[in-house]
C-alpha atoms as one frame of an Amber mdcrd trajectory, in Angstrom:
protein
  -2.052  -9.442 -15.730  -5.166 -11.388 -14.719  -7.913 -11.797 -17.298 -11.037
  -9.751 -16.584 -14.105 -11.826 -15.660 -16.520  -9.206 -17.007 -16.257  -8.649
 -20.744 -16.606  -4.933 -21.450 -18.662  -4.517 -24.604 -20.177  -1.544 -26.349
 -23.715  -0.695 -25.287 -23.606  -2.339 -21.857 -23.703  -0.496 -18.543 -20.868
  -1.015 -16.073 -19.882  -0.001 -12.574 -16.160   0.791 -12.711 -14.184   1.356
  -9.543 -10.755   1.332  -8.024  -9.085   2.408  -4.814  -5.686   3.524  -3.666
  -2.949   1.073  -2.824  -3.261   0.028   0.833  -6.605   1.888   0.763  -4.629
   5.116   0.641  -5.540   8.386  -1.013  -5.779   8.821  -4.760  -6.808  12.480
  -4.497  -4.459  14.601  -2.402  -5.721  18.103  -3.145  -8.809  19.694  -4.648
  -7.232  20.138  -8.085  -6.679  16.388  -8.400 -10.432  15.772  -8.669 -10.754
  18.169 -11.620  -7.675  16.708 -13.275  -9.175  13.219 -12.952 -12.438  14.337
 -14.593 -10.526  16.027 -17.424  -8.626  12.775 -17.925 -11.894  10.860 -18.210
 -12.942  13.111 -21.064  -9.571  12.838 -22.779  -8.784   9.144 -22.439 -12.304
   7.715 -22.513 -13.626   9.952 -25.266 -16.583  11.315 -23.303 -19.228  11.703
 -24.708 -18.494  10.182 -28.161 -16.903   6.890 -27.092 -18.201   6.737 -23.522
 -21.355   7.839 -21.750 -20.815   8.616 -18.068 -24.121   7.985 -16.310 -22.965
   8.790 -12.770 -19.741   9.206 -10.842 -18.371   9.854  -7.390 -14.750  10.588
  -6.589 -13.819   9.848  -2.992 -10.470  10.587  -1.348  -9.415   6.915  -1.507
 -11.454   5.516  -4.402 -13.747   6.267  -7.310 -17.017   4.978  -8.743 -18.046
   5.404 -12.369 -21.258   4.185 -13.960 -20.671   4.128 -17.689 -21.895   2.877
 -21.047 -19.069   2.440 -23.559 -19.889   3.110 -27.196 -16.879   1.070 -28.383
 -15.229  -2.162 -27.284 -12.076  -0.271 -26.216 -13.106   0.501 -22.613 -10.557
  -1.757 -20.937  -7.682  -0.333 -22.993  -8.884   3.251 -22.458  -9.192   2.763
 -18.686  -5.718   1.221 -18.546  -4.190   4.198 -20.366  -6.156   6.633 -18.222
  -5.098   4.962 -14.952  -1.426   4.962 -15.951  -1.577   8.607 -17.021  -3.297
   9.723 -13.815  -0.860   7.736 -11.636   2.173   9.212 -13.404   0.824  12.746
 -13.032   0.132  12.280  -9.308   3.550  10.714  -8.769   5.234  13.669 -10.494
   3.121  16.246  -8.637   3.788  14.785  -5.194   7.279  13.421  -5.788   6.186
   9.885  -5.071   7.013   6.548  -6.674   5.178   3.288  -7.147   1.606   2.365
  -7.896  -1.250   4.659  -6.956  -4.071   2.167  -7.413  -4.480  -1.160  -5.689
  -4.565  -2.997  -9.003  -6.578  -3.139 -12.182  -9.872  -1.285 -12.079 -12.885
  -3.355 -11.154 -15.894  -3.670 -13.432 -19.307  -5.146 -12.771 -21.975  -5.413
 -15.439 -25.247  -3.678 -14.681 -27.787  -6.065 -16.118 -31.141  -4.401 -15.330
 -32.603  -0.905 -15.244 -33.610  -1.425 -11.605 -29.970  -2.019 -10.669 -28.830
   0.965 -12.708 -31.180   3.211 -10.738 -30.171   1.711  -7.377 -26.495   1.891
  -8.326 -26.803   5.606  -9.068 -28.175   6.078  -5.561 -25.335   4.046  -4.064
 -22.734   6.060  -5.973 -24.284   9.365  -4.907 -24.838   8.227  -1.299 -21.187
   7.167  -0.884 -19.918  10.425   0.693 -22.763  10.284   3.231 -22.183   6.609
   4.005 -18.509   7.276   4.729 -19.245  10.308   6.921 -17.697  12.985   4.690
 -20.977  14.916   4.425 -24.517  14.677   5.767 -26.237  15.342   2.426 -24.981
  14.122  -0.972 -25.461  17.653  -2.373 -22.618  18.808  -0.113 -20.070  16.611
  -1.940 -18.937  18.453  -5.045 -16.994  15.572  -6.567 -19.963  13.535  -7.758
 -22.651  13.848 -10.400 -25.401  14.209  -7.779 -25.558  17.990  -8.166 -26.311
  17.591 -11.883 -29.018  15.055 -11.076 -30.863  17.382  -8.710 -30.377  20.566
 -10.728 -27.796  22.286  -8.523 -25.097  22.333 -11.223 -25.151  22.346 -15.006
 -22.207  20.085 -15.707 -21.689  18.392 -19.032 -20.001  15.147 -17.966 -22.852
  12.976 -16.682 -25.769  11.869 -18.840 -28.222  11.965 -15.962 -31.244  11.446
 -18.208 -30.537   7.711 -18.383 -31.509   7.447 -14.707 -33.717  10.536 -14.341
 -36.014   9.106 -17.010 -37.266   6.744 -14.294 -38.418   9.674 -12.140 -40.882
  12.556 -12.421 -37.933  14.940 -12.218 -34.891  15.997 -10.184 -36.896  16.505
  -6.971 -38.298  12.973  -7.192 -34.766  11.623  -7.631 -33.560  13.667  -4.664
 -36.364  12.232  -2.519 -35.453   8.726  -3.716 -31.815   9.151  -2.713 -32.568
  10.804   0.616 -35.531   8.667   1.737 -33.316   5.885   2.974 -30.086   5.589
   1.033 -28.417   3.313   3.563 -31.293   0.809   3.718 -31.355   0.266  -0.011
 -27.670  -0.606  -0.300 -28.471  -4.274   0.323 -30.530  -4.462  -2.870 -27.481
  -4.024  -5.059 -24.914  -5.864  -2.959 -23.622  -7.851  -5.923 -22.659  -4.578
  -7.650 -20.930  -2.837  -4.774 -17.274  -2.054  -4.411 -16.084  -3.619  -1.196
 -14.052  -1.258   0.962
């Protein structure tokens, strides 16, 4: 197993991501998305051991913006990925790896990037043509950010604290989500 370039330490913010092997699906039916989110809580100890700032689950990949409260993130993500893969393989009578490899992790080193990264994560379903408005995609934390859902997984206040409120964040995401993607290019998950 290759050594991770980014050390994952407690208190830092990270963009975690992975995609399906051969860029294939990792979510095959609606229930898989909920199962994945339940697994995050179970294996990553949300919210005690891990703060999830933002997330977006796409048919072929996922994005998580997190702040670990312990130095066990890499181990927890490994266990979570194995558990999810085994469950999907059992459910769909498949064999072999589900994910392309180890999950990717990029450190988020400034508040400005954290804010822009949240927009990128929430804009992902629009950028890939799945929906025309990020509020239409139910498998992301965007609905919590803009007050359309009262979920308990994301800690949206970390990002929303930079805005006058949910409507200001919504305007920020919608004003020109695609244009701003270049500002955080070093953080992005390459398709």
